[in-house]
VOPA-31380 format. One record per residue (C-alpha): z, x, y; residue number from 1. Coordinates in pm, whole numbers, padded with zeros to 5 digits. Layout:
<sites>
<<Z X Y> NUM>
...
</sites>
This chain:
<sites>
<<00000 00000 00000> 1>
<<-00067 00125 00358> 2>
<<00220 00308 00530> 3>
<<00294 00204 00887> 4>
<<00484 00459 01102> 5>
<<00616 00168 01306> 6>
<<00754 -00010 01001> 7>
<<00932 00288 00850> 8>
<<01049 00398 01196> 9>
<<01247 00073 01216> 10>
<<01456 00180 00916> 11>
<<01793 00325 01021> 12>
<<01728 00647 00830> 13>
<<01417 00727 01035> 14>
<<01485 00558 01369> 15>
<<01547 00886 01555> 16>
<<01229 01057 01436> 17>
<<00937 01132 01668> 18>
<<00593 00969 01624> 19>
<<00462 01299 01485> 20>
<<00739 01312 01227> 21>
<<00682 00950 01128> 22>
<<00312 01025 01096> 23>
<<00382 01315 00863> 24>
<<00608 01099 00646> 25>
<<00335 00837 00613> 26>
<<00080 01105 00539> 27>
<<00286 01267 00260> 28>
<<00456 00953 00132> 29>
<<00347 00606 00041> 30>
<<00462 00245 00042> 31>
<<00485 00099 -00306> 32>
<<00568 -00250 -00424> 33>
<<00766 -00300 -00747> 34>
<<00791 -00619 -00946> 35>
<<01134 -00713 -01088> 36>
<<01238 -00453 -01341> 37>
<<01323 -00083 -01365> 38>
<<01210 00174 -01107> 39>
<<01358 00490 -01259> 40>
<<01615 00578 -01526> 41>
<<01926 00791 -01513> 42>
<<01867 01141 -01646> 43>
<<01491 01140 -01582> 44>
<<01343 01417 -01362> 45>
<<01405 01326 -00997> 46>
<<01052 01325 -00855> 47>
<<01081 01084 -00560> 48>
<<01306 00976 -00276> 49>
<<01312 00596 -00226> 50>
<<01391 00399 00093> 51>
<<01387 00021 00059> 52>
<<01181 -00170 00314> 53>
<<01249 -00519 00181> 54>
<<01381 -00675 -00139> 55>
<<01692 -00629 -00355> 56>
<<01791 -00312 -00535> 57>
<<02050 -00253 -00810> 58>
<<02190 00088 -00902> 59>
<<02368 00137 -01233> 60>
<<02536 00414 -01428> 61>
<<02539 00460 -01804> 62>
<<02894 00435 -01945> 63>
<<02889 00484 -02320> 64>
<<02602 00267 -02441> 65>
<<02623 00022 -02148> 66>
<<02462 00018 -01805> 67>
<<02733 -00058 -01550> 68>
<<02624 -00186 -01211> 69>
<<02763 00018 -00923> 70>
<<02560 -00100 -00619> 71>
<<02358 -00413 -00539> 72>
<<02204 -00440 -00191> 73>
<<01939 -00624 00008> 74>
<<01996 -00419 00324> 75>
<<01677 -00267 00465> 76>
<<01684 00111 00470> 77>
<<01914 00175 00175> 78>
<<01801 00484 -00012> 79>
<<01833 00658 -00346> 80>
<<01653 00895 -00578> 81>
<<01598 01270 -00533> 82>
<<01872 01306 -00273> 83>
<<01953 01667 -00371> 84>
<<01592 01789 -00370> 85>
<<01665 02017 -00071> 86>
<<01897 02219 -00300> 87>
<<01604 02322 -00517> 88>
<<01654 02455 -00867> 89>
<<02017 02548 -00799> 90>
<<02119 02208 -00937> 91>
<<01949 02001 -01210> 92>
<<01702 01774 -01036> 93>
<<01755 01453 -01232> 94>
<<01833 01099 -01126> 95>
<<02209 01047 -01139> 96>
<<02176 00670 -01174> 97>
<<01925 00406 -01278> 98>
<<01751 00181 -01025> 99>
<<01593 -00159 -01078> 100>
<<01485 -00442 -00850> 101>
<<01560 -00811 -00901> 102>
<<01272 -00945 -00689> 103>
<<00940 -00806 -00560> 104>
<<01055 -00509 -00352> 105>
<<00875 -00263 -00128> 106>
<<00987 00101 -00095> 107>
<<00880 00390 00117> 108>
<<00839 00658 -00150> 109>
<<00845 01028 -00058> 110>
<<00779 01299 -00319> 111>
<<01086 01513 -00384> 112>
<<00917 01833 -00265> 113>
<<00809 01668 00063> 114>
<<01164 01540 00113> 115>
<<01297 01893 00057> 116>
<<01039 02041 00298> 117>
<<01111 01804 00587> 118>
<<01486 01848 00540> 119>
<<01454 02225 00562> 120>
<<01206 02219 00855> 121>
<<01341 01935 01068> 122>
<<01711 01961 01002> 123>
<<01781 02325 00907> 124>
<<02137 02319 01037> 125>
<<02212 01987 00869> 126>
<<02057 02112 00545> 127>
<<02276 02423 00553> 128>
<<02584 02214 00628> 129>
<<02506 01972 00346> 130>
<<02434 02259 00111> 131>
<<02762 02428 00201> 132>
<<02949 02101 00166> 133>
<<02795 02031 -00175> 134>
<<02855 02372 -00328> 135>
<<03183 02421 -00144> 136>
<<03315 02095 -00283> 137>
<<03199 02185 -00633> 138>
<<03357 02532 -00614> 139>
<<03679 02394 -00467> 140>
<<03694 02129 -00735> 141>
<<03633 02388 -01006> 142>
<<03893 02631 -00865> 143>
<<04161 02367 -00819> 144>
<<04079 02222 -01158> 145>
<<04130 02564 -01312> 146>
<<04455 02603 -01120> 147>
<<04573 02264 -01243> 148>
<<04498 02370 -01599> 149>
<<04691 02693 -01546> 150>
<<04984 02506 -01393> 151>
<<04982 02267 -01688> 152>
<<04967 02563 -01925> 153>
<<05260 02726 -01747> 154>
<<05461 02406 -01769> 155>
<<05378 02366 -02136> 156>
<<05460 02731 -02204> 157>
<<05796 02693 -02033> 158>
<<05868 02378 -02232> 159>
<<05759 02540 -02558> 160>
<<05970 02848 -02486> 161>
<<06272 02627 -02423> 162>
<<06210 02428 -02740> 163>
<<06164 02744 -02947> 164>
<<06470 02910 -02801> 165>
<<06713 02646 -02928> 166>
<<06632 02668 -03301> 167>
<<06579 03044 -03278> 168>
<<06923 03092 -03121> 169>
<<07077 02860 -03381> 170>
<<06917 03061 -03662> 171>
<<07049 03387 -03515> 172>
<<07402 03248 -03483> 173>
<<07394 03102 -03833> 174>
<<07268 03431 -03979> 175>
<<07551 03628 -03820> 176>
<<07810 03378 -03943> 177>
<<07649 03371 -04288> 178>
<<07679 03747 -04319> 179>
<<08049 03720 -04238> 180>
<<08105 03440 -04489> 181>
<<07920 03621 -04768> 182>
<<08138 03927 -04709> 183>
<<08451 03711 -04740> 184>
<<08311 03545 -05052> 185>
<<08260 03887 -05213> 186>
<<08617 03977 -05127> 187>
<<08749 03650 -05268> 188>
<<08543 03696 -05584> 189>
<<08688 04043 -05626> 190>
<<09038 03900 -05593> 191>
<<08962 03635 -05854> 192>
<<08809 03891 -06088> 193>
<<09123 04106 -06068> 194>
<<09345 03813 -06168> 195>
<<09444 03719 -06519> 196>
<<09179 03451 -06557> 197>
<<09034 03374 -06894> 198>
<<08655 03372 -06936> 199>
<<08674 02997 -06980> 200>
<<08847 02955 -06643> 201>
<<08592 03178 -06467> 202>
<<08309 02985 -06629> 203>
<<08469 02661 -06512> 204>
<<08495 02795 -06156> 205>
<<08129 02897 -06156> 206>
<<08028 02555 -06287> 207>
<<08233 02389 -06009> 208>
<<08063 02618 -05758> 209>
<<07717 02506 -05881> 210>
<<07814 02140 -05866> 211>
<<07952 02196 -05517> 212>
<<07624 02348 -05398> 213>
<<07437 02047 -05537> 214>
<<07664 01805 -05352> 215>
<<07613 01995 -05026> 216>
<<07236 01951 -05062> 217>
<<07284 01573 -05102> 218>
<<07555 01526 -04839> 219>
<<07540 01178 -04676> 220>
<<07530 01131 -04300> 221>
<<07862 00981 -04186> 222>
<<07943 00804 -03864> 223>
<<08201 00977 -03641> 224>
<<08464 00720 -03743> 225>
<<08390 00762 -04115> 226>
<<08399 01141 -04086> 227>
<<08732 01130 -03901> 228>
<<08893 00906 -04164> 229>
<<08768 01122 -04449> 230>
<<08890 01442 -04278> 231>
<<09239 01291 -04253> 232>
<<09233 01206 -04626> 233>
<<09112 01553 -04726> 234>
<<09363 01725 -04497> 235>
<<09650 01524 -04648> 236>
<<09537 01613 -05002> 237>
<<09515 01984 -04919> 238>
<<09859 01979 -04760> 239>
<<10007 01799 -05060> 240>
<<09870 02073 -05287> 241>
<<09997 02357 -05067> 242>
<<09650 02474 -04966> 243>
<<09685 02687 -04648> 244>
<<09482 02594 -04336> 245>
<<09392 02255 -04477> 246>
<<09316 02120 -04128> 247>
<<09051 02393 -04084> 248>
<<08893 02352 -04427> 249>
<<08877 01969 -04425> 250>
<<08595 01927 -04163> 251>
<<08374 02170 -04360> 252>
<<08431 01984 -04687> 253>
<<08362 01647 -04525> 254>
<<08042 01776 -04361> 255>
<<07928 01892 -04706> 256>
<<07990 01547 -04857> 257>
<<08305 01646 -05051> 258>
<<08594 01402 -05076> 259>
<<08936 01359 -05244> 260>
<<08781 01258 -05576> 261>
<<08592 01588 -05586> 262>
<<08912 01779 -05505> 263>
<<09090 01601 -05788> 264>
<<08817 01718 -06027> 265>
<<08868 02076 -05908> 266>
<<09245 02049 -05949> 267>
<<09201 01916 -06303> 268>
<<08973 02205 -06395> 269>
<<09195 02495 -06287> 270>
<<09560 02584 -06315> 271>
<<09787 02501 -06023> 272>
<<09860 02868 -05949> 273>
<<09495 02955 -05891> 274>
<<09403 02630 -05711> 275>
<<09450 02774 -05358> 276>
<<09228 03072 -05439> 277>
<<08968 02849 -05601> 278>
<<08963 02613 -05300> 279>
<<08925 02910 -05062> 280>
<<08639 03052 -05267> 281>
<<08465 02713 -05281> 282>
<<08515 02676 -04906> 283>
<<08311 02994 -04854> 284>
<<08050 02853 -05092> 285>
<<08028 02534 -04889> 286>
<<08008 02726 -04562> 287>
<<07727 02950 -04687> 288>
<<07531 02649 -04811> 289>
<<07572 02472 -04477> 290>
<<07471 02786 -04288> 291>
<<07164 02830 -04505> 292>
<<07075 02466 -04441> 293>
<<07109 02529 -04068> 294>
<<06887 02836 -04091> 295>
<<06635 02637 -04294> 296>
<<06636 02351 -04043> 297>
<<06597 02592 -03750> 298>
<<06309 02785 -03902> 299>
<<06141 02457 -04006> 300>
<<06177 02337 -03647> 301>
<<06017 02658 -03522> 302>
<<05734 02616 -03771> 303>
<<05678 02257 -03656> 304>
<<05670 02369 -03292> 305>
<<05413 02637 -03371> 306>
<<05206 02382 -03563> 307>
<<05232 02142 -03268> 308>
<<05116 02417 -03032> 309>
<<04818 02485 -03258> 310>
<<04746 02114 -03282> 311>
<<04768 02081 -02905> 312>
<<04547 02380 -02825> 313>
<<04307 02316 -03117> 314>
<<04245 02692 -03126> 315>
<<04147 02697 -03492> 316>
<<03964 02363 -03501> 317>
<<03609 02250 -03441> 318>
<<03556 02138 -03078> 319>
<<03415 01800 -03186> 320>
<<03539 01627 -03498> 321>
<<03697 01311 -03635> 322>
<<04068 01312 -03549> 323>
<<04383 01110 -03595> 324>
<<04481 01030 -03235> 325>
<<04846 00994 -03337> 326>
<<04862 01361 -03434> 327>
<<04728 01455 -03091> 328>
<<04975 01226 -02916> 329>
<<05270 01363 -03118> 330>
<<05177 01724 -03044> 331>
<<05140 01650 -02673> 332>
<<05473 01467 -02652> 333>
<<05642 01751 -02839> 334>
<<05489 02011 -02610> 335>
<<05601 01812 -02306> 336>
<<05947 01721 -02439> 337>
<<06113 01977 -02216> 338>
<<05947 01829 -01909> 339>
<<06016 01471 -02015> 340>
<<06385 01545 -02048> 341>
<<06664 01345 -02207> 342>
<<06695 01078 -01939> 343>
<<06353 00933 -02020> 344>
<<06329 00739 -02344> 345>
<<06002 00786 -02531> 346>
<<05893 00490 -02744> 347>
<<05606 00531 -02991> 348>
<<05441 00199 -03067> 349>
<<05167 00324 -03298> 350>
<<04925 00122 -03503> 351>
<<04920 00360 -03799> 352>
<<04643 00157 -03959> 353>
<<04404 00232 -03675> 354>
<<04104 00441 -03782> 355>
<<04033 00797 -03678> 356>
<<03789 00857 -03393> 357>
<<03518 01115 -03323> 358>
<<03641 01321 -03030> 359>
<<03695 01650 -02855> 360>
<<04065 01677 -02948> 361>
<<04159 01963 -02714> 362>
<<04020 01769 -02418> 363>
<<04189 01446 -02524> 364>
<<04516 01640 -02530> 365>
<<04446 01730 -02168> 366>
<<04406 01359 -02088> 367>
<<04735 01275 -02265> 368>
<<04904 01561 -02074> 369>
<<04784 01430 -01737> 370>
<<04887 01072 -01811> 371>
<<05230 01168 -01948> 372>
<<05286 01402 -01653> 373>
<<05206 01122 -01407> 374>
<<05435 00881 -01592> 375>
<<05723 01130 -01590> 376>
<<05671 01196 -01218> 377>
<<05672 00822 -01148> 378>
<<05993 00763 -01344> 379>
<<06164 01061 -01182> 380>
<<06064 00935 -00837> 381>
<<06246 00610 -00917> 382>
<<06574 00773 -01014> 383>
<<06492 00975 -01323> 384>
<<06583 00719 -01588> 385>
<<06330 00497 -01757> 386>
<<06106 00444 -02056> 387>
<<05769 00589 -02147> 388>
<<05592 00383 -02411> 389>
<<05288 00518 -02591> 390>
<<05099 00244 -02774> 391>
<<04789 00249 -02991> 392>
<<04591 -00046 -03122> 393>
<<04245 -00130 -03240> 394>
<<04040 -00331 -02988> 395>
<<03720 -00447 -03162> 396>
<<03504 -00136 -03201> 397>
<<03732 00086 -02992> 398>
<<04077 00242 -03012> 399>
<<04323 00165 -02735> 400>
<<04572 00432 -02628> 401>
<<04815 00301 -02366> 402>
<<05074 00490 -02161> 403>
<<05328 00258 -02004> 404>
<<05605 00367 -01768> 405>
<<05883 00191 -01582> 406>
<<05823 00375 -01254> 407>
<<05775 00215 -00910> 408>
<<05408 00134 -00971> 409>
<<05087 00220 -00787> 410>
<<05036 00043 -00451> 411>
<<04746 -00200 -00458> 412>
<<04581 -00042 -00151> 413>
<<04531 00293 -00329> 414>
<<04474 00172 -00685> 415>
<<04095 00186 -00653> 416>
<<04109 00549 -00537> 417>
<<04333 00711 -00797> 418>
<<04040 00841 -01002> 419>
<<03872 00999 -00697> 420>
<<03869 01381 -00685> 421>
<<04150 01531 -00474> 422>
<<04323 01197 -00417> 423>
<<04694 01211 -00492> 424>
<<05005 01017 -00400> 425>
<<05229 01312 -00481> 426>
<<05386 01518 -00200> 427>
<<05198 01820 -00067> 428>
<<05220 02106 -00314> 429>
<<05308 01886 -00612> 430>
<<04965 01753 -00701> 431>
<<04602 01861 -00676> 432>
<<04450 01516 -00710> 433>
<<04233 01627 -01001> 434>
<<04440 01517 -01301> 435>
<<04299 01165 -01318> 436>
<<03955 01283 -01206> 437>
<<03945 01526 -01499> 438>
<<04079 01258 -01732> 439>
<<03809 01016 -01616> 440>
<<03535 01272 -01680> 441>
<<03668 01351 -02027> 442>
<<03711 00988 -02134> 443>
<<03399 00838 -01975> 444>
<<03144 01119 -01961> 445>
<<03232 01311 -02277> 446>
<<03365 01035 -02503> 447>
<<03170 00735 -02367> 448>
<<03496 00543 -02341> 449>
<<03680 00368 -02062> 450>
<<03998 00421 -01865> 451>
<<04175 00145 -01678> 452>
<<04503 00103 -01492> 453>
<<04724 -00200 -01444> 454>
<<05033 -00165 -01228> 455>
<<05319 -00366 -01087> 456>
<<05661 -00230 -00991> 457>
<<05842 -00134 -01309> 458>
<<05535 -00162 -01531> 459>
<<05237 00073 -01494> 460>
<<04987 00101 -01780> 461>
<<04706 00350 -01816> 462>
<<04477 00231 -02092> 463>
<<04223 00460 -02258> 464>
<<03956 00308 -02481> 465>
<<03774 00536 -02725> 466>
<<03472 00437 -02938> 467>
<<03534 00435 -03312> 468>
<<03186 00574 -03379> 469>
<<02999 00867 -03233> 470>
<<02731 00770 -02977> 471>
<<02365 00832 -03043> 472>
<<02245 01156 -02878> 473>
<<01996 00965 -02664> 474>
<<02282 00755 -02523> 475>
<<02455 01057 -02376> 476>
<<02491 01039 -02001> 477>
<<02455 01342 -01773> 478>
<<02701 01624 -01820> 479>
<<02995 01602 -01584> 480>
<<02885 01920 -01407> 481>
<<02560 01746 -01311> 482>
<<02715 01427 -01179> 483>
<<02715 01435 -00801> 484>
<<02837 01093 -00697> 485>
<<03022 00850 -00920> 486>
<<03176 00508 -00881> 487>
<<03504 00543 -01068> 488>
<<03592 00175 -01042> 489>
<<03288 00097 -01256> 490>
<<03440 00277 -01552> 491>
<<03751 00063 -01556> 492>
<<03715 -00180 -01842> 493>
<<03993 -00440 -01857> 494>
<<04156 -00480 -02193> 495>
</sites>
């Protein structure tokens, strides 16, 4: 269709251009009419810059396998297409959205190279400023994103160090005490061996020692009141049988699951004159068994922490695989337990029957970290006591992972901006504003899922929806490094 300099000069984008400039645009561009339907598709090579003269245009973004509408406009002069052509081959020149028209629509269409040329020739300062803004923003976002990851790593490392220190210190203390008890047991055994005990008596003592060790391994867990009552009974029995330091021995016996009936069996098996020595020797046996149990529990705890760290980092795993989300959630909560603290109750409401999902597990762990960190911050800002509930459930063909906190909530006037890069409600120095931005990119761009927030005071829920099946390769949207402008609200899919 013929291009009229007067017509395109009336569009707000070109209204300040000279007649010569308008003439050049008409000479290098064209006016084209499109019937209802697609104009270009997201991810295709960006060959043209489009300015609408009349009609209705719809822009959409691909989220998972769906096209989500982000803009619909009938305003003359709205534009789209090869908007970064002036940057040349320094960025991938592809359309970052899809455009269609809903009625016969006319566009002024300028080839991408012509758009780049006029930008560089007519607006050199503006082009340099836009170029600096574009790359400066990308570099700043990358640098702060890396810093946020390092800060998160430092926080996790501190928490892991704290968690490892407790069982390690307990194992060291138990080992030192165990060495002391074994030395005393050797001494007591030497004393018994020097006595006038028959082989039958010694055999009986050894059999009692074996039975005692078995009972320690099966010791029941008593309530404080039950333990106190049993200690009183055992202490009275020891005193009645002239066993020295009965008050000190009784708590150890009770902890090991030994009671008065067991003591009566010991008394029936040995002579009265050697009962005190036998009880003392068995006390050392009980103590060594308990200490070995403590060492075993501590080292098992350390092993579980190391496994959780490996699970969290995914250092020895494939980057993309089918995973049990609950394992990822557990490892993240364990890694962040030091930061969560004891004043925040963590509730796991898992649907263990939910299927596994194809995912990038290390990156999902980063999402969980960001969401848990925000929940903890919110609860702490409201006094430091509250509940963090992590819930999973199957929602049709997707898996829901929900993080719910009892913090003060997100104000309605900023709720639509929380996924924007660099936006944060935290005080200066406490947040970079990239945690939710990174989470959005990971969930939506890499996993073709959705992330949504619902919030009222005392009840804020971040809901992540992950597909149960891997997307087809041709459904993949542009890589997050190539996405220039995004409408984050479009990715929120209510549950």
